PyMOL Python script that loads the backbone (N, CA, C, O; Angstrom):
from pymol import cmd

cmd.read_pdbstr("""\
ATOM      1  N   MET A   1     180.162 285.429  46.738  1.00  0.00           N
ATOM      2  CA  MET A   1     178.581 285.785  47.385  1.00  0.00           C
ATOM      3  C   MET A   1     178.080 284.579  47.244  1.00  0.00           C
ATOM      4  O   MET A   1     178.070 283.847  46.254  1.00  0.00           O
ATOM      5  N   ASP A   2     177.500 284.362  48.718  1.00  0.00           N
ATOM      6  CA  ASP A   2     176.705 282.908  48.674  1.00  0.00           C
ATOM      7  C   ASP A   2     175.102 283.092  48.444  1.00  0.00           C
ATOM      8  O   ASP A   2     174.517 284.097  48.847  1.00  0.00           O
ATOM      9  N   TRP A   3     174.632 282.329  47.953  1.00  0.00           N
ATOM     10  CA  TRP A   3     173.546 282.132  47.059  1.00  0.00           C
ATOM     11  C   TRP A   3     172.593 280.775  48.091  1.00  0.00           C
ATOM     12  O   TRP A   3     173.107 279.690  48.360  1.00  0.00           O
ATOM     13  N   PRO A   4     171.544 281.077  48.412  1.00  0.00           N
ATOM     14  CA  PRO A   4     170.735 279.836  48.847  1.00  0.00           C
ATOM     15  C   PRO A   4     170.392 279.513  47.365  1.00  0.00           C
ATOM     16  O   PRO A   4     170.285 280.315  46.437  1.00  0.00           O
ATOM     17  N   LEU A   5     170.226 278.013  47.345  1.00  0.00           N
ATOM     18  CA  LEU A   5     170.348 277.351  46.584  1.00  0.00           C
ATOM     19  C   LEU A   5     168.697 277.671  45.487  1.00  0.00           C
ATOM     20  O   LEU A   5     168.561 277.686  44.263  1.00  0.00           O
ATOM     21  N   GLN A   6     167.878 277.845  46.399  1.00  0.00           N
ATOM     22  CA  GLN A   6     166.685 278.167  45.420  1.00  0.00           C
ATOM     23  C   GLN A   6     166.658 279.758  44.919  1.00  0.00           C
ATOM     24  O   GLN A   6     166.033 280.116  43.921  1.00  0.00           O
ATOM     25  N   ASP A   7     167.360 280.570  45.686  1.00  0.00           N
ATOM     26  CA  ASP A   7     167.384 282.099  45.032  1.00  0.00           C
ATOM     27  C   ASP A   7     168.599 281.383  43.654  1.00  0.00           C
ATOM     28  O   ASP A   7     168.189 281.389  42.493  1.00  0.00           O
ATOM     29  N   ALA A   8     169.870 280.883  43.933  1.00  0.00           N
ATOM     30  CA  ALA A   8     170.563 280.291  42.577  1.00  0.00           C
ATOM     31  C   ALA A   8     170.071 279.776  41.256  1.00  0.00           C
ATOM     32  O   ALA A   8     170.571 279.840  40.133  1.00  0.00           O
ATOM     33  N   LYS A   9     168.564 279.065  41.853  1.00  0.00           N
ATOM     34  CA  LYS A   9     168.413 278.434  40.800  1.00  0.00           C
ATOM     35  C   LYS A   9     167.308 279.514  39.796  1.00  0.00           C
ATOM     36  O   LYS A   9     167.101 279.685  38.594  1.00  0.00           O
ATOM     37  N   ASN A  10     166.801 280.063  41.059  1.00  0.00           N
ATOM     38  CA  ASN A  10     165.762 281.652  40.362  1.00  0.00           C
ATOM     39  C   ASN A  10     166.170 282.465  39.421  1.00  0.00           C
ATOM     40  O   ASN A  10     165.545 283.076  38.555  1.00  0.00           O
ATOM     41  N   GLN A  11     167.822 282.382  39.804  1.00  0.00           N
ATOM     42  CA  GLN A  11     168.252 283.460  39.085  1.00  0.00           C
ATOM     43  C   GLN A  11     169.894 283.200  38.531  1.00  0.00           C
ATOM     44  O   GLN A  11     170.861 283.950  38.396  1.00  0.00           O
ATOM     45  N   PHE A  12     169.698 281.989  38.333  1.00  0.00           N
ATOM     46  CA  PHE A  12     170.942 281.493  37.570  1.00  0.00           C
ATOM     47  C   PHE A  12     171.741 282.116  36.845  1.00  0.00           C
ATOM     48  O   PHE A  12     172.950 282.109  37.074  1.00  0.00           O
ATOM     49  N   SER A  13     170.931 283.079  35.360  1.00  0.00           N
ATOM     50  CA  SER A  13     172.039 284.048  34.767  1.00  0.00           C
ATOM     51  C   SER A  13     172.479 285.053  35.203  1.00  0.00           C
ATOM     52  O   SER A  13     173.199 285.786  34.525  1.00  0.00           O
ATOM     53  N   LYS A  14     172.123 285.324  36.511  1.00  0.00           N
ATOM     54  CA  LYS A  14     172.644 286.231  37.503  1.00  0.00           C
ATOM     55  C   LYS A  14     173.970 285.639  38.329  1.00  0.00           C
ATOM     56  O   LYS A  14     174.943 286.296  38.700  1.00  0.00           O
ATOM     57  N   VAL A  15     173.759 284.384  38.490  1.00  0.00           N
ATOM     58  CA  VAL A  15     174.802 283.738  39.355  1.00  0.00           C
ATOM     59  C   VAL A  15     176.062 283.185  38.232  1.00  0.00           C
ATOM     60  O   VAL A  15     177.039 282.606  38.707  1.00  0.00           O
ATOM     61  N   VAL A  16     175.981 283.358  37.065  1.00  0.00           N
ATOM     62  CA  VAL A  16     177.108 282.359  35.928  1.00  0.00           C
ATOM     63  C   VAL A  16     177.205 284.060  35.566  1.00  0.00           C
ATOM     64  O   VAL A  16     178.397 284.183  35.285  1.00  0.00           O
ATOM     65  N   ARG A  17     176.655 285.248  35.446  1.00  0.00           N
ATOM     66  CA  ARG A  17     177.098 286.579  35.414  1.00  0.00           C
ATOM     67  C   ARG A  17     178.523 287.214  36.426  1.00  0.00           C
ATOM     68  O   ARG A  17     179.562 287.827  36.182  1.00  0.00           O
ATOM     69  N   ARG A  18     177.913 286.710  37.525  1.00  0.00           N
ATOM     70  CA  ARG A  18     178.388 287.428  38.531  1.00  0.00           C
ATOM     71  C   ARG A  18     179.775 286.541  38.759  1.00  0.00           C
ATOM     72  O   ARG A  18     180.881 287.050  38.945  1.00  0.00           O
ATOM     73  N   ALA A  19     179.538 285.301  38.716  1.00  0.00           N
ATOM     74  CA  ALA A  19     181.164 284.503  38.213  1.00  0.00           C
ATOM     75  C   ALA A  19     181.977 284.700  37.488  1.00  0.00           C
ATOM     76  O   ALA A  19     183.150 284.370  37.661  1.00  0.00           O
ATOM     77  N   ARG A  20     181.423 285.428  36.275  1.00  0.00           N
ATOM     78  CA  ARG A  20     182.461 285.847  34.782  1.00  0.00           C
ATOM     79  C   ARG A  20     183.013 287.227  35.879  1.00  0.00           C
ATOM     80  O   ARG A  20     184.160 287.370  36.301  1.00  0.00           O
ATOM     81  N   GLU A  21     182.111 287.912  36.092  1.00  0.00           N
ATOM     82  CA  GLU A  21     182.684 289.071  36.400  1.00  0.00           C
ATOM     83  C   GLU A  21     183.239 289.465  37.837  1.00  0.00           C
ATOM     84  O   GLU A  21     183.969 290.457  37.840  1.00  0.00           O
ATOM     85  N   GLU A  22     183.062 288.989  38.771  1.00  0.00           N
ATOM     86  CA  GLU A  22     183.362 289.210  39.848  1.00  0.00           C
ATOM     87  C   GLU A  22     184.050 288.082  40.476  1.00  0.00           C
ATOM     88  O   GLU A  22     185.159 288.418  40.892  1.00  0.00           O
ATOM     89  N   GLY A  23     183.795 287.011  40.654  1.00  0.00           N
ATOM     90  CA  GLY A  23     184.592 285.714  40.692  1.00  0.00           C
ATOM     91  C   GLY A  23     183.253 284.113  41.380  1.00  0.00           C
ATOM     92  O   GLY A  23     182.059 283.815  41.344  1.00  0.00           O
ATOM     93  N   PRO A  24     184.269 283.713  41.789  1.00  0.00           N
ATOM     94  CA  PRO A  24     183.578 282.440  42.409  1.00  0.00           C
ATOM     95  C   PRO A  24     182.146 282.985  43.253  1.00  0.00           C
ATOM     96  O   PRO A  24     182.020 284.064  43.831  1.00  0.00           O
ATOM     97  N   GLN A  25     181.067 281.824  43.120  1.00  0.00           N
ATOM     98  CA  GLN A  25     179.810 282.295  43.668  1.00  0.00           C
ATOM     99  C   GLN A  25     179.239 281.000  44.726  1.00  0.00           C
ATOM    100  O   GLN A  25     178.852 279.966  44.181  1.00  0.00           O
ATOM    101  N   VAL A  26     179.218 281.068  45.692  1.00  0.00           N
ATOM    102  CA  VAL A  26     178.668 279.680  46.581  1.00  0.00           C
ATOM    103  C   VAL A  26     177.221 279.698  46.826  1.00  0.00           C
ATOM    104  O   VAL A  26     176.382 280.496  47.243  1.00  0.00           O
ATOM    105  N   VAL A  27     177.278 278.400  46.363  1.00  0.00           N
ATOM    106  CA  VAL A  27     175.784 278.290  46.430  1.00  0.00           C
ATOM    107  C   VAL A  27     175.199 276.942  47.662  1.00  0.00           C
ATOM    108  O   VAL A  27     175.056 275.763  47.338  1.00  0.00           O
ATOM    109  N   THR A  28     175.002 277.366  48.722  1.00  0.00           N
ATOM    110  CA  THR A  28     174.472 277.198  50.159  1.00  0.00           C
ATOM    111  C   THR A  28     173.434 276.138  49.779  1.00  0.00           C
ATOM    112  O   THR A  28     172.746 276.267  48.766  1.00  0.00           O
ATOM    113  N   LEU A  29     173.305 274.846  50.791  1.00  0.00           N
ATOM    114  CA  LEU A  29     172.111 274.182  50.613  1.00  0.00           C
ATOM    115  C   LEU A  29     172.118 274.235  52.571  1.00  0.00           C
ATOM    116  O   LEU A  29     172.925 273.825  53.406  1.00  0.00           O
ATOM    117  N   ARG A  30     170.906 274.892  52.658  1.00  0.00           N
ATOM    118  CA  ARG A  30     170.499 274.503  54.194  1.00  0.00           C
ATOM    119  C   ARG A  30     171.306 275.357  54.908  1.00  0.00           C
ATOM    120  O   ARG A  30     171.430 275.063  56.097  1.00  0.00           O
ATOM    121  N   GLY A  31     172.056 276.612  54.406  1.00  0.00           N
ATOM    122  CA  GLY A  31     173.039 277.427  54.923  1.00  0.00           C
ATOM    123  C   GLY A  31     174.877 277.002  55.006  1.00  0.00           C
ATOM    124  O   GLY A  31     175.880 277.516  55.500  1.00  0.00           O
ATOM    125  N   VAL A  32     174.544 275.754  54.192  1.00  0.00           N
ATOM    126  CA  VAL A  32     176.160 274.981  53.887  1.00  0.00           C
ATOM    127  C   VAL A  32     176.558 274.874  52.504  1.00  0.00           C
ATOM    128  O   VAL A  32     176.040 274.266  51.568  1.00  0.00           O
ATOM    129  N   PRO A  33     177.785 275.732  52.590  1.00  0.00           N
ATOM    130  CA  PRO A  33     178.008 275.806  51.269  1.00  0.00           C
ATOM    131  C   PRO A  33     178.104 274.230  50.659  1.00  0.00           C
ATOM    132  O   PRO A  33     178.479 273.279  51.345  1.00  0.00           O
ATOM    133  N   ALA A  34     177.680 274.129  49.199  1.00  0.00           N
ATOM    134  CA  ALA A  34     177.439 273.205  48.533  1.00  0.00           C
ATOM    135  C   ALA A  34     178.305 272.856  47.240  1.00  0.00           C
ATOM    136  O   ALA A  34     178.709 271.754  46.869  1.00  0.00           O
ATOM    137  N   VAL A  35     178.494 274.274  46.587  1.00  0.00           N
ATOM    138  CA  VAL A  35     179.111 274.290  45.389  1.00  0.00           C
ATOM    139  C   VAL A  35     179.104 275.458  44.931  1.00  0.00           C
ATOM    140  O   VAL A  35     178.228 276.317  45.022  1.00  0.00           O
ATOM    141  N   VAL A  36     180.327 275.496  44.317  1.00  0.00           N
ATOM    142  CA  VAL A  36     181.103 276.809  43.794  1.00  0.00           C
ATOM    143  C   VAL A  36     180.693 277.265  42.191  1.00  0.00           C
ATOM    144  O   VAL A  36     180.487 276.224  41.567  1.00  0.00           O
ATOM    145  N   VAL A  37     180.615 277.760  41.830  1.00  0.00           N
ATOM    146  CA  VAL A  37     180.090 278.555  40.553  1.00  0.00           C
ATOM    147  C   VAL A  37     181.627 279.235  40.074  1.00  0.00           C
ATOM    148  O   VAL A  37     182.270 279.817  40.947  1.00  0.00           O
ATOM    149  N   LEU A  38     182.102 279.158  38.888  1.00  0.00           N
ATOM    150  CA  LEU A  38     183.150 279.948  38.734  1.00  0.00           C
ATOM    151  C   LEU A  38     183.663 280.186  37.199  1.00  0.00           C
ATOM    152  O   LEU A  38     183.461 279.150  36.566  1.00  0.00           O
ATOM    153  N   SER A  39     184.026 280.805  36.703  1.00  0.00           N
ATOM    154  CA  SER A  39     184.013 281.289  35.329  1.00  0.00           C
ATOM    155  C   SER A  39     184.888 280.368  34.946  1.00  0.00           C
ATOM    156  O   SER A  39     185.560 279.863  35.845  1.00  0.00           O
ATOM    157  N   ALA A  40     185.125 279.885  33.477  1.00  0.00           N
ATOM    158  CA  ALA A  40     185.140 278.552  32.828  1.00  0.00           C
ATOM    159  C   ALA A  40     187.027 279.350  32.684  1.00  0.00           C
ATOM    160  O   ALA A  40     188.096 278.747  32.786  1.00  0.00           O
ATOM    161  N   GLU A  41     186.794 280.787  32.433  1.00  0.00           N
ATOM    162  CA  GLU A  41     188.415 281.260  32.607  1.00  0.00           C
ATOM    163  C   GLU A  41     189.649 281.164  33.910  1.00  0.00           C
ATOM    164  O   GLU A  41     190.874 281.231  33.802  1.00  0.00           O
ATOM    165  N   GLU A  42     188.645 280.951  35.357  1.00  0.00           N
ATOM    166  CA  GLU A  42     189.070 280.319  36.277  1.00  0.00           C
ATOM    167  C   GLU A  42     189.264 278.948  36.679  1.00  0.00           C
ATOM    168  O   GLU A  42     190.004 278.504  37.557  1.00  0.00           O
ATOM    169  N   TYR A  43     188.398 278.290  35.813  1.00  0.00           N
ATOM    170  CA  TYR A  43     188.712 276.763  36.159  1.00  0.00           C
ATOM    171  C   TYR A  43     189.487 276.308  35.345  1.00  0.00           C
ATOM    172  O   TYR A  43     190.048 275.249  35.624  1.00  0.00           O
ATOM    173  N   THR A  44     189.794 277.053  33.918  1.00  0.00           N
ATOM    174  CA  THR A  44     191.175 276.648  33.642  1.00  0.00           C
ATOM    175  C   THR A  44     192.308 276.719  33.872  1.00  0.00           C
ATOM    176  O   THR A  44     193.187 275.945  33.493  1.00  0.00           O
ATOM    177  N   ALA A  45     192.444 277.943  34.719  1.00  0.00           N
ATOM    178  CA  ALA A  45     193.917 278.155  35.504  1.00  0.00           C
ATOM    179  C   ALA A  45     193.821 277.007  36.917  1.00  0.00           C
ATOM    180  O   ALA A  45     194.826 276.601  37.501  1.00  0.00           O
ATOM    181  N   LEU A  46     192.663 276.691  37.218  1.00  0.00           N
ATOM    182  CA  LEU A  46     192.846 275.667  38.257  1.00  0.00           C
ATOM    183  C   LEU A  46     193.360 274.631  38.023  1.00  0.00           C
ATOM    184  O   LEU A  46     193.908 273.980  38.912  1.00  0.00           O
ATOM    185  N   ARG A  47     193.299 274.210  36.690  1.00  0.00           N
ATOM    186  CA  ARG A  47     193.088 272.975  36.041  1.00  0.00           C
ATOM    187  C   ARG A  47     194.653 272.568  35.398  1.00  0.00           C
ATOM    188  O   ARG A  47     195.154 271.460  35.202  1.00  0.00           O
ATOM    189  N   ALA A  48     195.092 273.699  35.205  1.00  0.00           N
ATOM    190  CA  ALA A  48     196.783 274.240  34.454  1.00  0.00           C
ATOM    191  C   ALA A  48     197.544 273.144  35.298  1.00  0.00           C
ATOM    192  O   ALA A  48     197.108 272.713  36.365  1.00  0.00           O
ATOM    193  N   GLY A  49     198.552 272.797  34.799  1.00  0.00           N
ATOM    194  CA  GLY A  49     199.523 271.721  35.217  1.00  0.00           C
ATOM    195  C   GLY A  49     198.942 270.275  36.164  1.00  0.00           C
ATOM    196  O   GLY A  49     199.595 269.378  36.697  1.00  0.00           O
ATOM    197  N   THR A  50     197.535 270.497  36.101  1.00  0.00           N
ATOM    198  CA  THR A  50     196.931 268.782  36.540  1.00  0.00           C
ATOM    199  C   THR A  50     196.961 267.894  35.418  1.00  0.00           C
ATOM    200  O   THR A  50     196.496 268.049  34.289  1.00  0.00           O
ATOM    201  N   PRO A  51     197.713 266.747  36.023  1.00  0.00           N
ATOM    202  CA  PRO A  51     197.729 265.377  34.838  1.00  0.00           C
ATOM    203  C   PRO A  51     196.110 265.191  34.549  1.00  0.00           C
ATOM    204  O   PRO A  51     195.184 265.770  35.118  1.00  0.00           O
ATOM    205  N   ASN A  52     196.062 264.363  33.658  1.00  0.00           N
ATOM    206  CA  ASN A  52     195.125 263.706  32.841  1.00  0.00           C
ATOM    207  C   ASN A  52     195.408 262.234  33.397  1.00  0.00           C
ATOM    208  O   ASN A  52     196.555 261.981  33.766  1.00  0.00           O
ATOM    209  N   MET A  53     194.683 261.516  33.453  1.00  0.00           N
ATOM    210  CA  MET A  53     194.468 260.106  33.680  1.00  0.00           C
ATOM    211  C   MET A  53     195.728 259.235  33.011  1.00  0.00           C
ATOM    212  O   MET A  53     196.651 258.620  33.545  1.00  0.00           O
ATOM    213  N   ILE A  54     195.458 259.395  31.959  1.00  0.00           N
ATOM    214  CA  ILE A  54     197.137 258.840  31.066  1.00  0.00           C
ATOM    215  C   ILE A  54     198.513 259.091  31.291  1.00  0.00           C
ATOM    216  O   ILE A  54     199.522 258.390  31.377  1.00  0.00           O
ATOM    217  N   ASP A  55     198.201 260.548  31.377  1.00  0.00           N
ATOM    218  CA  ASP A  55     199.786 261.494  32.142  1.00  0.00           C
ATOM    219  C   ASP A  55     200.291 260.635  33.544  1.00  0.00           C
ATOM    220  O   ASP A  55     201.395 260.127  33.741  1.00  0.00           O
ATOM    221  N   ALA A  56     199.223 260.653  34.346  1.00  0.00           N
ATOM    222  CA  ALA A  56     199.036 259.593  35.855  1.00  0.00           C
ATOM    223  C   ALA A  56     199.842 258.544  35.224  1.00  0.00           C
ATOM    224  O   ALA A  56     201.061 258.652  35.097  1.00  0.00           O
ATOM    225  N   LEU A  57     199.363 257.826  34.944  1.00  0.00           N
ATOM    226  CA  LEU A  57     199.722 256.219  34.673  1.00  0.00           C
ATOM    227  C   LEU A  57     200.602 256.701  34.205  1.00  0.00           C
ATOM    228  O   LEU A  57     201.291 257.081  35.151  1.00  0.00           O
ATOM    229  N   LEU A  58     201.264 257.061  32.940  1.00  0.00           N
ATOM    230  CA  LEU A  58     202.596 257.031  32.127  1.00  0.00           C
ATOM    231  C   LEU A  58     203.625 257.573  33.325  1.00  0.00           C
ATOM    232  O   LEU A  58     204.842 257.409  33.240  1.00  0.00           O
ATOM    233  N   SER A  59     203.258 257.951  33.968  1.00  0.00           N
ATOM    234  CA  SER A  59     204.517 259.065  34.806  1.00  0.00           C
ATOM    235  C   SER A  59     204.861 257.908  36.002  1.00  0.00           C
ATOM    236  O   SER A  59     205.692 258.089  36.892  1.00  0.00           O
ATOM    237  N   GLY A  60     204.218 256.940  35.867  1.00  0.00           N
ATOM    238  CA  GLY A  60     204.630 255.927  37.181  1.00  0.00           C
ATOM    239  C   GLY A  60     206.223 255.495  36.701  1.00  0.00           C
ATOM    240  O   GLY A  60     206.903 255.821  35.728  1.00  0.00           O
ATOM    241  N   PRO A  61     206.541 254.352  38.193  1.00  0.00           N
ATOM    242  CA  PRO A  61     207.402 253.843  38.000  1.00  0.00           C
ATOM    243  C   PRO A  61     207.515 253.042  37.082  1.00  0.00           C
ATOM    244  O   PRO A  61     206.606 252.263  36.796  1.00  0.00           O
ATOM    245  N   THR A  62     208.959 253.096  36.281  1.00  0.00           N
ATOM    246  CA  THR A  62     209.707 252.154  35.286  1.00  0.00           C
ATOM    247  C   THR A  62     209.758 250.765  35.531  1.00  0.00           C
ATOM    248  O   THR A  62     210.158 250.457  36.654  1.00  0.00           O
ATOM    249  N   TRP A  63     209.354 249.548  34.509  1.00  0.00           N
ATOM    250  CA  TRP A  63     209.204 248.183  35.357  1.00  0.00           C
ATOM    251  C   TRP A  63     210.809 247.975  34.858  1.00  0.00           C
ATOM    252  O   TRP A  63     211.550 248.633  34.128  1.00  0.00           O
ATOM    253  N   ASP A  64     211.007 246.351  35.856  1.00  0.00           N
ATOM    254  CA  ASP A  64     212.480 246.525  36.075  1.00  0.00           C
ATOM    255  C   ASP A  64     212.691 245.219  34.661  1.00  0.00           C
ATOM    256  O   ASP A  64     211.647 244.596  34.467  1.00  0.00           O
ATOM    257  N   ASP A  65     213.559 244.915  33.990  1.00  0.00           N
ATOM    258  CA  ASP A  65     213.403 244.097  32.472  1.00  0.00           C
ATOM    259  C   ASP A  65     212.945 242.684  33.411  1.00  0.00           C
ATOM    260  O   ASP A  65     211.936 241.987  33.301  1.00  0.00           O
ATOM    261  N   ASP A  66     214.197 242.560  34.438  1.00  0.00           N
ATOM    262  CA  ASP A  66     213.809 241.085  34.839  1.00  0.00           C
ATOM    263  C   ASP A  66     212.472 240.563  35.213  1.00  0.00           C
ATOM    264  O   ASP A  66     212.270 239.360  35.041  1.00  0.00           O
ATOM    265  N   LEU A  67     211.361 241.446  35.792  1.00  0.00           N
ATOM    266  CA  LEU A  67     209.984 241.312  36.300  1.00  0.00           C
ATOM    267  C   LEU A  67     209.329 241.250  34.769  1.00  0.00           C
ATOM    268  O   LEU A  67     208.385 240.488  34.558  1.00  0.00           O
ATOM    269  N   VAL A  68     209.805 241.981  33.847  1.00  0.00           N
ATOM    270  CA  VAL A  68     209.082 241.471  32.485  1.00  0.00           C
ATOM    271  C   VAL A  68     209.452 240.258  31.967  1.00  0.00           C
ATOM    272  O   VAL A  68     208.569 239.400  31.977  1.00  0.00           O
ATOM    273  N   ASP A  69     210.662 239.913  31.458  1.00  0.00           N
ATOM    274  CA  ASP A  69     211.015 238.568  31.489  1.00  0.00           C
ATOM    275  C   ASP A  69     210.809 237.124  32.082  1.00  0.00           C
ATOM    276  O   ASP A  69     210.939 236.014  31.566  1.00  0.00           O
ATOM    277  N   ASP A  70     210.433 237.537  33.383  1.00  0.00           N
ATOM    278  CA  ASP A  70     209.593 236.368  34.359  1.00  0.00           C
ATOM    279  C   ASP A  70     208.191 236.771  33.842  1.00  0.00           C
ATOM    280  O   ASP A  70     208.623 236.527  32.715  1.00  0.00           O
ATOM    281  N   VAL A  71     207.362 237.023  33.691  1.00  0.00           N
ATOM    282  CA  VAL A  71     206.412 237.471  32.868  1.00  0.00           C
ATOM    283  C   VAL A  71     205.899 236.299  31.204  1.00  0.00           C
ATOM    284  O   VAL A  71     205.129 235.433  30.790  1.00  0.00           O
ATOM    285  N   GLN A  72     206.944 237.100  30.894  1.00  0.00           N
ATOM    286  CA  GLN A  72     207.029 236.223  29.397  1.00  0.00           C
ATOM    287  C   GLN A  72     207.289 234.939  29.559  1.00  0.00           C
ATOM    288  O   GLN A  72     206.861 234.164  28.704  1.00  0.00           O
ATOM    289  N   ARG A  73     208.115 234.382  30.791  1.00  0.00           N
ATOM    290  CA  ARG A  73     208.173 232.850  31.343  1.00  0.00           C
ATOM    291  C   ARG A  73     207.576 232.005  31.160  1.00  0.00           C
ATOM    292  O   ARG A  73     207.676 230.916  30.594  1.00  0.00           O
ATOM    293  N   ARG A  74     206.554 232.809  31.938  1.00  0.00           N
ATOM    294  CA  ARG A  74     205.586 231.708  32.830  1.00  0.00           C
ATOM    295  C   ARG A  74     204.753 231.040  32.288  1.00  0.00           C
ATOM    296  O   ARG A  74     204.255 231.434  31.234  1.00  0.00           O
ATOM    297  N   ASP A  75     204.386 229.864  32.860  1.00  0.00           N
ATOM    298  CA  ASP A  75     203.601 228.711  32.295  1.00  0.00           C
ATOM    299  C   ASP A  75     202.364 229.038  31.740  1.00  0.00           C
ATOM    300  O   ASP A  75     201.475 229.381  32.519  1.00  0.00           O
ATOM    301  N   LYS A  76     202.089 228.990  30.287  1.00  0.00           N
ATOM    302  CA  LYS A  76     200.764 229.412  30.351  1.00  0.00           C
ATOM    303  C   LYS A  76     199.943 228.463  30.726  1.00  0.00           C
ATOM    304  O   LYS A  76     199.163 229.014  31.502  1.00  0.00           O
ATOM    305  N   SER A  77     199.528 226.816  30.580  1.00  0.00           N
ATOM    306  CA  SER A  77     199.128 226.056  30.971  1.00  0.00           C
ATOM    307  C   SER A  77     198.132 226.176  31.779  1.00  0.00           C
ATOM    308  O   SER A  77     198.436 226.573  32.904  1.00  0.00           O
ATOM    309  N   PRO A  78     196.417 225.842  31.467  1.00  0.00           N
ATOM    310  CA  PRO A  78     195.552 226.337  32.862  1.00  0.00           C
ATOM    311  C   PRO A  78     196.055 225.549  34.350  1.00  0.00           C
ATOM    312  O   PRO A  78     196.710 224.515  34.487  1.00  0.00           O
ATOM    313  N   SER A  79     195.639 226.210  35.087  1.00  0.00           N
ATOM    314  CA  SER A  79     196.389 225.665  36.534  1.00  0.00           C
ATOM    315  C   SER A  79     195.235 224.705  37.130  1.00  0.00           C
ATOM    316  O   SER A  79     195.360 224.409  38.318  1.00  0.00           O
ATOM    317  N   ARG A  80     194.133 224.192  36.437  1.00  0.00           N
ATOM    318  CA  ARG A  80     193.399 223.327  36.731  1.00  0.00           C
ATOM    319  C   ARG A  80     192.718 222.511  35.549  1.00  0.00           C
ATOM    320  O   ARG A  80     192.772 223.111  34.476  1.00  0.00           O
ATOM    321  N   ALA A  81     192.233 221.556  35.520  1.00  0.00           N
ATOM    322  CA  ALA A  81     191.686 220.960  34.618  1.00  0.00           C
ATOM    323  C   ALA A  81     189.992 221.555  34.587  1.00  0.00           C
ATOM    324  O   ALA A  81     189.258 221.825  35.538  1.00  0.00           O
ATOM    325  N   PRO A  82     189.756 221.620  33.247  1.00  0.00           N
ATOM    326  CA  PRO A  82     188.394 222.482  33.142  1.00  0.00           C
ATOM    327  C   PRO A  82     186.905 221.471  33.107  1.00  0.00           C
ATOM    328  O   PRO A  82     186.781 220.420  32.479  1.00  0.00           O
ATOM    329  N   ALA A  83     185.829 222.162  34.004  1.00  0.00           N
ATOM    330  CA  ALA A  83     184.992 220.557  34.228  1.00  0.00           C
ATOM    331  C   ALA A  83     184.136 220.817  33.179  1.00  0.00           C
ATOM    332  O   ALA A  83     183.588 221.894  32.944  1.00  0.00           O
ATOM    333  N   LEU A  84     184.051 219.890  32.618  1.00  0.00           N
ATOM    334  CA  LEU A  84     183.526 219.452  31.703  1.00  0.00           C
ATOM    335  C   LEU A  84     181.898 218.730  31.773  1.00  0.00           C
ATOM    336  O   LEU A  84     181.381 218.273  30.753  1.00  0.00           O
TER     337      LEU A  84
END
""", "prot")
cmd.dss("prot")
cmd.show_as("cartoon", "prot")
cmd.util.cbc("prot")
cmd.orient("prot")
């Protein structure tokens, strides 16, 4: 069901109840869909299998050992003299 923003604000508990019982509720702003209110159960189902930031970073490409060795051998001296 579509809810104009003002109606959704005035009847928020009804919007939440319907989201839990009937499914997602669309809130419109000036007649254009703005947000969707859905039950926590549906939200959890949508998020299932979606990697979090840590999982996404750890699943990236592996590093070549030659690259790691190059970084360790890099000259650590400053690239220019500090201004005094």
